[in-house]
PQR file with spaces between the fields and no chain letter, atoms N, CA, C, O and H, PARSE charges and radii, in Angstrom:
ATOM       1  N    MET     1       2.506    1.891   19.713 -0.4000 1.5000
ATOM       2  CA   MET     1       2.718    2.962   17.723 -0.0000 2.0000
ATOM       3  C    MET     1       2.236    2.395   16.857  0.5500 1.7000
ATOM       4  O    MET     1       2.901    1.358   16.862 -0.5500 1.4000
ATOM       5  N    CYS     2       1.497    2.295   16.032 -0.4000 1.5000
ATOM       6  CA   CYS     2       1.130    1.936   15.057 -0.0000 2.0000
ATOM       7  C    CYS     2       1.056    2.435   13.841  0.5500 1.7000
ATOM       8  O    CYS     2       0.598    3.570   13.705 -0.5500 1.4000
ATOM       9  H    CYS     2       0.957    3.137   16.028  0.4000 1.0000
ATOM      10  N    VAL     3       1.514    1.652   12.662 -0.4000 1.5000
ATOM      11  CA   VAL     3       2.188    2.622   10.778 -0.0000 2.0000
ATOM      12  C    VAL     3       1.148    1.714   10.097  0.5500 1.7000
ATOM      13  O    VAL     3       0.572    0.626   10.126 -0.5500 1.4000
ATOM      14  H    VAL     3       1.886    0.730   12.772  0.4000 1.0000
ATOM      15  N    ALA     4       1.331    3.170    9.318 -0.4000 1.5000
ATOM      16  CA   ALA     4       0.927    1.883    7.738 -0.0000 2.0000
ATOM      17  C    ALA     4       2.030    2.731    7.358  0.5500 1.7000
ATOM      18  O    ALA     4       2.697    3.746    7.557 -0.5500 1.4000
ATOM      19  H    ALA     4       1.799    4.053    9.295  0.4000 1.0000
ATOM      20  N    ILE     5       1.692    1.131    6.334 -0.4000 1.5000
ATOM      21  CA   ILE     5       2.881    1.735    4.961 -0.0000 2.0000
ATOM      22  C    ILE     5       2.253    1.896    3.179  0.5500 1.7000
ATOM      23  O    ILE     5       1.342    1.123    2.881 -0.5500 1.4000
ATOM      24  H    ILE     5       1.150    0.306    6.173  0.4000 1.0000
ATOM      25  N    PRO     6       2.704    2.779    2.192 -0.5600 1.5000
ATOM      26  CA   PRO     6       2.124    1.828    1.834  0.2800 2.0000
ATOM      27  C    PRO     6       2.553    1.421    0.295  0.5500 1.7000
ATOM      28  O    PRO     6       3.773    1.465    0.136 -0.5500 1.4000
ATOM      29  N    GLY     7       1.981    1.127   -0.590 -0.4000 1.5000
ATOM      30  CA   GLY     7       2.319   -0.020   -1.545 -0.0000 2.0000
ATOM      31  C    GLY     7       1.127   -0.054   -2.616  0.5500 1.7000
ATOM      32  O    GLY     7      -0.101   -0.072   -2.547 -0.5500 1.4000
ATOM      33  H    GLY     7       0.990    1.092   -0.460  0.4000 1.0000
ATOM      34  N    LYS     8       2.144   -0.054   -3.703 -0.4000 1.5000
ATOM      35  CA   LYS     8       1.358   -0.363   -5.437 -0.0000 2.0000
ATOM      36  C    LYS     8       0.612   -1.342   -5.669  0.5500 1.7000
ATOM      37  O    LYS     8       1.150   -2.410   -5.372 -0.5500 1.4000
ATOM      38  H    LYS     8       3.143   -0.039   -3.758  0.4000 1.0000
ATOM      39  N    VAL     9      -0.859   -1.465   -6.259 -0.4000 1.5000
ATOM      40  CA   VAL     9      -1.806   -1.917   -6.314 -0.0000 2.0000
ATOM      41  C    VAL     9      -1.246   -2.719   -7.526  0.5500 1.7000
ATOM      42  O    VAL     9      -1.240   -1.952   -8.488 -0.5500 1.4000
ATOM      43  H    VAL     9      -1.296   -0.598   -6.500  0.4000 1.0000
ATOM      44  N    LEU    10      -0.820   -3.825   -7.841 -0.4000 1.5000
ATOM      45  CA   LEU    10      -0.149   -4.919   -8.604 -0.0000 2.0000
ATOM      46  C    LEU    10      -1.757   -5.718   -9.958  0.5500 1.7000
ATOM      47  O    LEU    10      -2.091   -5.865  -11.134 -0.5500 1.4000
ATOM      48  H    LEU    10      -0.825   -4.448   -7.059  0.4000 1.0000
ATOM      49  N    SER    11      -2.198   -5.978   -8.344 -0.4000 1.5000
ATOM      50  CA   SER    11      -3.581   -6.854   -9.376 -0.0000 2.0000
ATOM      51  C    SER    11      -4.274   -6.325   -7.664  0.5500 1.7000
ATOM      52  O    SER    11      -3.926   -5.711   -6.655 -0.5500 1.4000
ATOM      53  H    SER    11      -1.927   -5.858   -7.389  0.4000 1.0000
ATOM      54  N    VAL    12      -5.732   -7.239   -8.373 -0.4000 1.5000
ATOM      55  CA   VAL    12      -6.702   -7.699   -7.122 -0.0000 2.0000
ATOM      56  C    VAL    12      -8.271   -8.005   -7.461  0.5500 1.7000
ATOM      57  O    VAL    12      -9.344   -7.502   -7.794 -0.5500 1.4000
ATOM      58  H    VAL    12      -6.015   -7.738   -9.193  0.4000 1.0000
ATOM      59  N    GLU    13      -7.511   -9.344   -7.087 -0.4000 1.5000
ATOM      60  CA   GLU    13      -9.016  -10.518   -6.627 -0.0000 2.0000
ATOM      61  C    GLU    13     -10.027  -10.752   -6.295  0.5500 1.7000
ATOM      62  O    GLU    13     -10.223  -11.657   -5.485 -0.5500 1.4000
ATOM      63  H    GLU    13      -6.639   -9.753   -6.817  0.4000 1.0000
ATOM      64  N    GLY    14     -10.859  -10.131   -6.727 -0.4000 1.5000
ATOM      65  CA   GLY    14     -12.645   -9.774   -4.687 -0.0000 2.0000
ATOM      66  C    GLY    14     -11.708   -9.272   -4.214  0.5500 1.7000
ATOM      67  O    GLY    14     -10.920   -8.604   -4.884 -0.5500 1.4000
ATOM      68  H    GLY    14     -10.699   -9.395   -7.386  0.4000 1.0000
ATOM      69  N    THR    15     -11.533   -9.562   -2.458 -0.4000 1.5000
ATOM      70  CA   THR    15     -11.363   -8.571   -1.640 -0.0000 2.0000
ATOM      71  C    THR    15      -9.791   -8.679   -1.231  0.5500 1.7000
ATOM      72  O    THR    15      -9.300   -8.044   -0.297 -0.5500 1.4000
ATOM      73  H    THR    15     -12.172  -10.104   -1.913  0.4000 1.0000
ATOM      74  N    MET    16      -8.990   -9.688   -2.171 -0.4000 1.5000
ATOM      75  CA   MET    16      -7.389   -9.660   -1.983 -0.0000 2.0000
ATOM      76  C    MET    16      -6.339   -9.116   -3.185  0.5500 1.7000
ATOM      77  O    MET    16      -6.241   -9.371   -4.386 -0.5500 1.4000
ATOM      78  H    MET    16      -9.389  -10.204   -2.930  0.4000 1.0000
ATOM      79  N    ALA    17      -5.748   -8.409   -2.438 -0.4000 1.5000
ATOM      80  CA   ALA    17      -4.896   -7.224   -3.977 -0.0000 2.0000
ATOM      81  C    ALA    17      -3.966   -7.908   -3.494  0.5500 1.7000
ATOM      82  O    ALA    17      -4.090   -8.427   -2.385 -0.5500 1.4000
ATOM      83  H    ALA    17      -5.827   -8.201   -1.463  0.4000 1.0000
ATOM      84  N    GLN    18      -2.521   -8.078   -4.455 -0.4000 1.5000
ATOM      85  CA   GLN    18      -0.750   -7.757   -4.428 -0.0000 2.0000
ATOM      86  C    GLN    18      -0.553   -6.640   -4.229  0.5500 1.7000
ATOM      87  O    GLN    18      -1.124   -5.635   -4.652 -0.5500 1.4000
ATOM      88  H    GLN    18      -2.420   -7.656   -5.355  0.4000 1.0000
ATOM      89  N    VAL    19       0.408   -6.794   -3.463 -0.4000 1.5000
ATOM      90  CA   VAL    19       0.651   -4.932   -2.768 -0.0000 2.0000
ATOM      91  C    VAL    19       2.272   -4.905   -3.542  0.5500 1.7000
ATOM      92  O    VAL    19       2.773   -6.023   -3.661 -0.5500 1.4000
ATOM      93  H    VAL    19       0.873   -7.610   -3.119  0.4000 1.0000
ATOM      94  N    ASP    20       3.014   -3.851   -4.010 -0.4000 1.5000
ATOM      95  CA   ASP    20       4.546   -3.983   -3.954 -0.0000 2.0000
ATOM      96  C    ASP    20       4.415   -3.002   -2.986  0.5500 1.7000
ATOM      97  O    ASP    20       3.530   -2.149   -2.917 -0.5500 1.4000
ATOM      98  H    ASP    20       2.607   -2.943   -3.913  0.4000 1.0000
ATOM      99  N    PHE    21       5.563   -3.218   -2.077 -0.4000 1.5000
ATOM     100  CA   PHE    21       6.211   -2.479   -1.390 -0.0000 2.0000
ATOM     101  C    PHE    21       8.104   -2.590   -1.092  0.5500 1.7000
ATOM     102  O    PHE    21       8.888   -3.087   -0.283 -0.5500 1.4000
ATOM     103  H    PHE    21       6.282   -3.911   -2.133  0.4000 1.0000
ATOM     104  N    LYS    22       8.112   -1.885   -2.166 -0.4000 1.5000
ATOM     105  CA   LYS    22       9.309   -1.532   -2.861 -0.0000 2.0000
ATOM     106  C    LYS    22      10.660   -3.400   -3.204  0.5500 1.7000
ATOM     107  O    LYS    22      11.821   -3.656   -2.884 -0.5500 1.4000
ATOM     108  H    LYS    22       7.476   -1.482   -2.824  0.4000 1.0000
ATOM     109  N    GLY    23       9.889   -3.941   -3.741 -0.4000 1.5000
ATOM     110  CA   GLY    23      10.377   -4.601   -4.241 -0.0000 2.0000
ATOM     111  C    GLY    23       9.541   -6.025   -3.646  0.5500 1.7000
ATOM     112  O    GLY    23       9.862   -7.075   -4.203 -0.5500 1.4000
ATOM     113  H    GLY    23       8.946   -3.732   -4.000  0.4000 1.0000
ATOM     114  N    ASN    24       8.717   -6.089   -2.784 -0.4000 1.5000
ATOM     115  CA   ASN    24       8.722   -7.050   -1.995 -0.0000 2.0000
ATOM     116  C    ASN    24       6.824   -6.903   -2.672  0.5500 1.7000
ATOM     117  O    ASN    24       6.396   -5.937   -3.303 -0.5500 1.4000
ATOM     118  H    ASN    24       8.456   -5.236   -2.332  0.4000 1.0000
ATOM     119  N    THR    25       6.062   -8.087   -2.306 -0.4000 1.5000
ATOM     120  CA   THR    25       4.600   -8.035   -3.199 -0.0000 2.0000
ATOM     121  C    THR    25       4.033   -9.140   -2.039  0.5500 1.7000
ATOM     122  O    THR    25       4.341  -10.328   -1.943 -0.5500 1.4000
ATOM     123  H    THR    25       6.410   -8.872   -1.793  0.4000 1.0000
ATOM     124  N    VAL    26       3.233   -8.465   -1.309 -0.4000 1.5000
ATOM     125  CA   VAL    26       2.397   -9.338   -0.121 -0.0000 2.0000
ATOM     126  C    VAL    26       1.056   -9.034   -0.807  0.5500 1.7000
ATOM     127  O    VAL    26       0.720   -8.218   -1.665 -0.5500 1.4000
ATOM     128  H    VAL    26       2.982   -7.500   -1.386  0.4000 1.0000
ATOM     129  N    ASN    27       0.282  -10.184    0.024 -0.4000 1.5000
ATOM     130  CA   ASN    27      -1.155  -10.298   -0.473 -0.0000 2.0000
ATOM     131  C    ASN    27      -1.963   -9.374    0.594  0.5500 1.7000
ATOM     132  O    ASN    27      -1.468   -9.510    1.713 -0.5500 1.4000
ATOM     133  H    ASN    27       0.555  -10.847    0.721  0.4000 1.0000
ATOM     134  N    VAL    28      -2.906   -8.603    0.576 -0.4000 1.5000
ATOM     135  CA   VAL    28      -3.270   -7.932    1.192 -0.0000 2.0000
ATOM     136  C    VAL    28      -4.709   -7.683    1.299  0.5500 1.7000
ATOM     137  O    VAL    28      -5.188   -7.568    0.171 -0.5500 1.4000
ATOM     138  H    VAL    28      -3.308   -8.492   -0.333  0.4000 1.0000
ATOM     139  N    ASN    29      -5.764   -7.529    2.427 -0.4000 1.5000
ATOM     140  CA   ASN    29      -6.779   -7.331    1.777 -0.0000 2.0000
ATOM     141  C    ASN    29      -7.276   -5.821    1.918  0.5500 1.7000
ATOM     142  O    ASN    29      -6.918   -4.830    2.554 -0.5500 1.4000
ATOM     143  H    ASN    29      -5.375   -7.622    3.343  0.4000 1.0000
ATOM     144  N    VAL    30      -8.445   -6.193    0.858 -0.4000 1.5000
ATOM     145  CA   VAL    30      -8.714   -5.245    1.064 -0.0000 2.0000
ATOM     146  C    VAL    30     -10.183   -4.594    0.692  0.5500 1.7000
ATOM     147  O    VAL    30     -10.382   -3.738   -0.170 -0.5500 1.4000
ATOM     148  H    VAL    30      -8.736   -6.998    0.341  0.4000 1.0000
ATOM     149  N    GLY    31     -11.257   -5.267    1.636 -0.4000 1.5000
ATOM     150  CA   GLY    31     -12.872   -5.199    1.703 -0.0000 2.0000
ATOM     151  C    GLY    31     -12.788   -3.948    2.174  0.5500 1.7000
ATOM     152  O    GLY    31     -13.876   -3.377    2.241 -0.5500 1.4000
ATOM     153  H    GLY    31     -11.095   -5.963    2.336  0.4000 1.0000
ATOM     154  N    LEU    32     -11.930   -3.385    2.493 -0.4000 1.5000
ATOM     155  CA   LEU    32     -12.275   -1.873    2.814 -0.0000 2.0000
ATOM     156  C    LEU    32     -12.639   -0.161    1.872  0.5500 1.7000
ATOM     157  O    LEU    32     -13.290    0.882    1.821 -0.5500 1.4000
ATOM     158  H    LEU    32     -11.046   -3.849    2.439  0.4000 1.0000
ATOM     159  N    VAL    33     -11.402   -1.176    1.192 -0.4000 1.5000
ATOM     160  CA   VAL    33     -10.892    0.113    0.060 -0.0000 2.0000
ATOM     161  C    VAL    33     -10.937   -0.132   -1.270  0.5500 1.7000
ATOM     162  O    VAL    33     -10.091   -0.969   -1.584 -0.5500 1.4000
ATOM     163  H    VAL    33     -10.873   -2.023    1.234  0.4000 1.0000
ATOM     164  N    ASP    34     -11.724    0.346   -2.370 -0.4000 1.5000
ATOM     165  CA   ASP    34     -12.349   -0.387   -3.195 -0.0000 2.0000
ATOM     166  C    ASP    34     -10.698   -0.389   -4.473  0.5500 1.7000
ATOM     167  O    ASP    34     -10.809   -0.894   -5.590 -0.5500 1.4000
ATOM     168  H    ASP    34     -12.412    1.025   -2.114  0.4000 1.0000
ATOM     169  N    PRO    35      -9.972   -0.047   -4.216 -0.5600 1.5000
ATOM     170  CA   PRO    35      -8.207    0.390   -5.537  0.2800 2.0000
ATOM     171  C    PRO    35      -8.643   -0.840   -6.919  0.5500 1.7000
ATOM     172  O    PRO    35      -9.225   -1.884   -7.212 -0.5500 1.4000
ATOM     173  N    GLN    36      -7.711    0.446   -7.448 -0.4000 1.5000
ATOM     174  CA   GLN    36      -7.465   -0.911   -8.722 -0.0000 2.0000
ATOM     175  C    GLN    36      -6.121   -1.030   -9.545  0.5500 1.7000
ATOM     176  O    GLN    36      -5.422   -0.016   -9.518 -0.5500 1.4000
ATOM     177  H    GLN    36      -7.237    1.294   -7.209  0.4000 1.0000
ATOM     178  N    PRO    37      -5.828   -1.691   -9.993 -0.5600 1.5000
ATOM     179  CA   PRO    37      -4.161   -1.767   -9.789  0.2800 2.0000
ATOM     180  C    PRO    37      -3.439   -0.341  -10.585  0.5500 1.7000
ATOM     181  O    PRO    37      -4.094    0.418  -11.298 -0.5500 1.4000
ATOM     182  N    GLY    38      -1.541   -0.137  -10.198 -0.4000 1.5000
ATOM     183  CA   GLY    38      -1.740    1.155   -9.993 -0.0000 2.0000
ATOM     184  C    GLY    38      -2.132    1.294   -9.528  0.5500 1.7000
ATOM     185  O    GLY    38      -2.910    0.385   -9.817 -0.5500 1.4000
ATOM     186  H    GLY    38      -1.010   -0.754   -9.618  0.4000 1.0000
ATOM     187  N    GLN    39      -2.705    1.861   -8.478 -0.4000 1.5000
ATOM     188  CA   GLN    39      -3.523    2.745   -7.460 -0.0000 2.0000
ATOM     189  C    GLN    39      -2.412    1.938   -6.287  0.5500 1.7000
ATOM     190  O    GLN    39      -2.126    0.742   -6.223 -0.5500 1.4000
ATOM     191  H    GLN    39      -2.073    2.600   -8.243  0.4000 1.0000
ATOM     192  N    TYR    40      -2.077    2.756   -5.676 -0.4000 1.5000
ATOM     193  CA   TYR    40      -1.595    3.167   -4.040 -0.0000 2.0000
ATOM     194  C    TYR    40      -2.361    3.301   -2.801  0.5500 1.7000
ATOM     195  O    TYR    40      -3.262    4.116   -2.602 -0.5500 1.4000
ATOM     196  H    TYR    40      -2.310    3.727   -5.728  0.4000 1.0000
ATOM     197  N    VAL    41      -1.871    2.335   -1.907 -0.4000 1.5000
ATOM     198  CA   VAL    41      -3.127    1.606   -1.501 -0.0000 2.0000
ATOM     199  C    VAL    41      -1.840    1.923    1.050  0.5500 1.7000
ATOM     200  O    VAL    41      -0.779    1.764    1.653 -0.5500 1.4000
ATOM     201  H    VAL    41      -1.139    1.673   -2.069  0.4000 1.0000
ATOM     202  N    LEU    42      -3.029    2.319    1.149 -0.4000 1.5000
ATOM     203  CA   LEU    42      -1.900    2.094    2.625 -0.0000 2.0000
ATOM     204  C    LEU    42      -2.366    1.637    3.326  0.5500 1.7000
ATOM     205  O    LEU    42      -3.480    1.955    3.744 -0.5500 1.4000
ATOM     206  H    LEU    42      -3.891    2.448    0.659  0.4000 1.0000
ATOM     207  N    VAL    43      -1.408    0.338    3.878 -0.4000 1.5000
ATOM     208  CA   VAL    43      -2.407   -0.618    4.669 -0.0000 2.0000
ATOM     209  C    VAL    43      -1.083   -0.521    6.202  0.5500 1.7000
ATOM     210  O    VAL    43      -0.055    0.081    6.514 -0.5500 1.4000
ATOM     211  H    VAL    43      -0.503    0.080    3.539  0.4000 1.0000
ATOM     212  N    HIS    44      -1.769   -1.278    6.588 -0.4000 1.5000
ATOM     213  CA   HIS    44      -1.968   -1.229    8.432 -0.0000 2.0000
ATOM     214  C    HIS    44      -2.798   -3.469    8.486  0.5500 1.7000
ATOM     215  O    HIS    44      -3.747   -4.201    8.204 -0.5500 1.4000
ATOM     216  H    HIS    44      -2.604   -1.767    6.334  0.4000 1.0000
ATOM     217  N    ALA    45      -1.227   -3.376    9.161 -0.4000 1.5000
ATOM     218  CA   ALA    45      -2.170   -5.520    9.678 -0.0000 2.0000
ATOM     219  C    ALA    45      -2.226   -6.333    8.807  0.5500 1.7000
ATOM     220  O    ALA    45      -2.283   -7.516    9.142 -0.5500 1.4000
ATOM     221  H    ALA    45      -0.456   -2.781    9.389  0.4000 1.0000
ATOM     222  N    GLY    46      -2.228   -5.885    7.031 -0.4000 1.5000
ATOM     223  CA   GLY    46      -2.816   -6.684    6.114 -0.0000 2.0000
ATOM     224  C    GLY    46      -3.400   -5.867    5.323  0.5500 1.7000
ATOM     225  O    GLY    46      -2.866   -5.755    4.219 -0.5500 1.4000
ATOM     226  H    GLY    46      -2.182   -4.924    6.759  0.4000 1.0000
ATOM     227  N    CYS    47      -4.615   -5.060    5.579 -0.4000 1.5000
ATOM     228  CA   CYS    47      -4.882   -4.682    5.644 -0.0000 2.0000
ATOM     229  C    CYS    47      -5.457   -3.625    4.833  0.5500 1.7000
ATOM     230  O    CYS    47      -6.089   -2.846    5.547 -0.5500 1.4000
ATOM     231  H    CYS    47      -5.048   -5.150    6.476  0.4000 1.0000
ATOM     232  N    ALA    48      -5.474   -3.251    3.365 -0.4000 1.5000
ATOM     233  CA   ALA    48      -5.904   -1.800    3.049 -0.0000 2.0000
ATOM     234  C    ALA    48      -6.900   -0.452    3.795  0.5500 1.7000
ATOM     235  O    ALA    48      -8.124   -0.378    3.910 -0.5500 1.4000
ATOM     236  H    ALA    48      -4.961   -3.884    2.785  0.4000 1.0000
ATOM     237  N    ILE    49      -5.610    0.710    4.300 -0.4000 1.5000
ATOM     238  CA   ILE    49      -7.559    1.459    4.755 -0.0000 2.0000
ATOM     239  C    ILE    49      -8.027    2.506    4.471  0.5500 1.7000
ATOM     240  O    ILE    49      -9.048    3.104    4.809 -0.5500 1.4000
ATOM     241  H    ILE    49      -4.616    0.650    4.207  0.4000 1.0000
ATOM     242  N    GLU    50      -6.782    2.815    3.467 -0.4000 1.5000
ATOM     243  CA   GLU    50      -7.134    4.088    2.009 -0.0000 2.0000
ATOM     244  C    GLU    50      -6.560    3.800    0.667  0.5500 1.7000
ATOM     245  O    GLU    50      -5.702    2.972    0.363 -0.5500 1.4000
ATOM     246  H    GLU    50      -5.952    2.329    3.192  0.4000 1.0000
ATOM     247  N    VAL    51      -7.177    4.614   -0.042 -0.4000 1.5000
ATOM     248  CA   VAL    51      -6.520    4.567   -1.418 -0.0000 2.0000
ATOM     249  C    VAL    51      -5.459    5.811   -1.276  0.5500 1.7000
ATOM     250  O    VAL    51      -5.576    6.844   -0.618 -0.5500 1.4000
ATOM     251  H    VAL    51      -7.874    5.287    0.204  0.4000 1.0000
ATOM     252  N    MET    52      -4.803    5.538   -1.789 -0.4000 1.5000
ATOM     253  CA   MET    52      -3.550    7.612   -1.942 -0.0000 2.0000
ATOM     254  C    MET    52      -3.376    7.995   -3.358  0.5500 1.7000
ATOM     255  O    MET    52      -3.643    7.239   -4.292 -0.5500 1.4000
ATOM     256  H    MET    52      -4.708    4.698   -2.324  0.4000 1.0000
ATOM     257  N    GLU    53      -2.868    9.328   -3.498 -0.4000 1.5000
ATOM     258  CA   GLU    53      -2.568    9.445   -3.714 -0.0000 2.0000
ATOM     259  C    GLU    53      -1.086    9.527   -5.249  0.5500 1.7000
ATOM     260  O    GLU    53      -0.644   10.642   -5.525 -0.5500 1.4000
ATOM     261  H    GLU    53      -2.651    9.942   -2.739  0.4000 1.0000
ATOM     262  N    LYS    54      -0.852    8.989   -5.581 -0.4000 1.5000
ATOM     263  CA   LYS    54       0.360    9.248   -5.608 -0.0000 2.0000
ATOM     264  C    LYS    54       1.566    9.419   -5.093  0.5500 1.7000
ATOM     265  O    LYS    54       2.446    8.793   -4.502 -0.5500 1.4000
ATOM     266  H    LYS    54      -1.211    8.083   -5.357  0.4000 1.0000
ATOM     267  N    ASP    55       1.195   11.023   -5.727 -0.4000 1.5000
ATOM     268  CA   ASP    55       2.044   11.776   -4.784 -0.0000 2.0000
ATOM     269  C    ASP    55       2.569   11.937   -3.166  0.5500 1.7000
ATOM     270  O    ASP    55       3.474   12.174   -2.365 -0.5500 1.4000
ATOM     271  H    ASP    55       0.480   11.532   -6.207  0.4000 1.0000
ATOM     272  N    LYS    56       1.729   11.729   -3.330 -0.4000 1.5000
ATOM     273  CA   LYS    56       0.590   11.486   -1.354 -0.0000 2.0000
ATOM     274  C    LYS    56       2.227    9.792   -1.061  0.5500 1.7000
ATOM     275  O    LYS    56       3.279    9.810   -0.421 -0.5500 1.4000
ATOM     276  H    LYS    56       0.994   11.537   -3.980  0.4000 1.0000
ATOM     277  N    ALA    57       1.627    8.802   -1.826 -0.4000 1.5000
ATOM     278  CA   ALA    57       2.117    7.539   -0.922 -0.0000 2.0000
ATOM     279  C    ALA    57       4.138    7.112   -1.332  0.5500 1.7000
ATOM     280  O    ALA    57       4.924    6.313   -0.822 -0.5500 1.4000
ATOM     281  H    ALA    57       0.773    8.788   -2.346  0.4000 1.0000
ATOM     282  N    GLU    58       4.324    8.568   -2.950 -0.4000 1.5000
ATOM     283  CA   GLU    58       6.151    8.130   -3.034 -0.0000 2.0000
ATOM     284  C    GLU    58       6.536    9.328   -2.251  0.5500 1.7000
ATOM     285  O    GLU    58       7.536    9.903   -2.680 -0.5500 1.4000
ATOM     286  H    GLU    58       3.686    9.217   -3.364  0.4000 1.0000
ATOM     287  N    GLU    59       5.929    9.876   -1.118 -0.4000 1.5000
ATOM     288  CA   GLU    59       6.428   11.268   -0.581 -0.0000 2.0000
ATOM     289  C    GLU    59       7.077   10.233    0.986  0.5500 1.7000
ATOM     290  O    GLU    59       8.144   10.221    1.599 -0.5500 1.4000
ATOM     291  H    GLU    59       5.116    9.408   -0.769  0.4000 1.0000
ATOM     292  N    ILE    60       6.032    9.636    1.092 -0.4000 1.5000
ATOM     293  CA   ILE    60       5.675    8.639    2.751 -0.0000 2.0000
ATOM     294  C    ILE    60       6.839    7.648    2.770  0.5500 1.7000
ATOM     295  O    ILE    60       7.621    7.310    3.658 -0.5500 1.4000
ATOM     296  H    ILE    60       5.165    9.646    0.594  0.4000 1.0000
ATOM     297  N    ILE    61       6.654    7.218    1.203 -0.4000 1.5000
ATOM     298  CA   ILE    61       7.725    5.326    0.639 -0.0000 2.0000
ATOM     299  C    ILE    61       9.906    6.569    0.962  0.5500 1.7000
ATOM     300  O    ILE    61      11.001    6.314    1.465 -0.5500 1.4000
ATOM     301  H    ILE    61       6.019    7.493    0.481  0.4000 1.0000
ATOM     302  N    GLU    62       9.267    7.713    0.283 -0.4000 1.5000
ATOM     303  CA   GLU    62      10.514    8.142    0.222 -0.0000 2.0000
ATOM     304  C    GLU    62      10.676    8.889    2.189  0.5500 1.7000
ATOM     305  O    GLU    62      11.421    9.866    2.264 -0.5500 1.4000
ATOM     306  H    GLU    62       8.378    7.920   -0.125  0.4000 1.0000
ATOM     307  N    LEU    63      10.294    8.617    2.977 -0.4000 1.5000
ATOM     308  CA   LEU    63      10.307   10.027    4.290 -0.0000 2.0000
ATOM     309  C    LEU    63      10.267    7.795    5.492  0.5500 1.7000
ATOM     310  O    LEU    63      10.143    7.701    6.713 -0.5500 1.4000
ATOM     311  H    LEU    63       9.689    7.823    2.916  0.4000 1.0000
ATOM     312  N    PHE    64      10.440    6.362    4.336 -0.4000 1.5000
ATOM     313  CA   PHE    64      11.039    6.125    4.926 -0.0000 2.0000
ATOM     314  C    PHE    64      11.794    5.312    4.835  0.5500 1.7000
ATOM     315  O    PHE    64      12.017    4.672    5.863 -0.5500 1.4000
ATOM     316  H    PHE    64      10.540    6.438    3.344  0.4000 1.0000
ATOM     317  N    ALA    65      12.391    5.019    3.840 -0.4000 1.5000
ATOM     318  CA   ALA    65      13.861    5.416    3.103 -0.0000 2.0000
ATOM     319  C    ALA    65      14.901    6.283    3.729  0.5500 1.7000
ATOM     320  O    ALA    65      16.070    5.956    3.934 -0.5500 1.4000
ATOM     321  H    ALA    65      12.211    5.539    3.005  0.4000 1.0000
ATOM     322  N    GLU    66      14.375    7.354    3.990 -0.4000 1.5000
ATOM     323  CA   GLU    66      15.669    8.663    4.592 -0.0000 2.0000
ATOM     324  C    GLU    66      15.506    8.244    5.810  0.5500 1.7000
ATOM     325  O    GLU    66      16.499    8.546    6.472 -0.5500 1.4000
ATOM     326  H    GLU    66      13.426    7.619    3.824  0.4000 1.0000
ATOM     327  N    LEU    67      14.202    7.323    6.823 -0.4000 1.5000
ATOM     328  CA   LEU    67      14.861    6.806    8.798 -0.0000 2.0000
ATOM     329  C    LEU    67      15.158    5.747    8.179  0.5500 1.7000
ATOM     330  O    LEU    67      14.165    5.265    8.724 -0.5500 1.4000
ATOM     331  H    LEU    67      13.396    7.077    6.284  0.4000 1.0000
ATOM     332  N    GLU    68      15.843    4.297    7.130 -0.4000 1.5000
ATOM     333  CA   GLU    68      16.351    3.269    7.224 -0.0000 2.0000
ATOM     334  C    GLU    68      17.772    3.360    7.484  0.5500 1.7000
ATOM     335  O    GLU    68      18.534    2.554    8.018 -0.5500 1.4000
ATOM     336  H    GLU    68      16.650    4.688    6.687  0.4000 1.0000
ATOM     337  N    ALA    69      18.025    4.832    6.858 -0.4000 1.5000
ATOM     338  CA   ALA    69      19.650    5.432    6.117 -0.0000 2.0000
ATOM     339  C    ALA    69      20.494    5.742    7.122  0.5500 1.7000
ATOM     340  O    ALA    69      21.625    6.159    6.872 -0.5500 1.4000
ATOM     341  H    ALA    69      17.406    5.487    6.424  0.4000 1.0000
């Protein structure tokens, strides 16, 4: 089973971005999409595969938090 997780883009430099996942900042390859800082991306295996609407991303983040609890 594969899981993709939404995160908030903090900065973009070339094909790499700093993405925040609930306080954890990770380098993510954004070569497949064109995100801007402040947007959310869906990340799988270190690669952003989709730029997401904020509401949808926050909904998924909340569902993952419920699963963790």
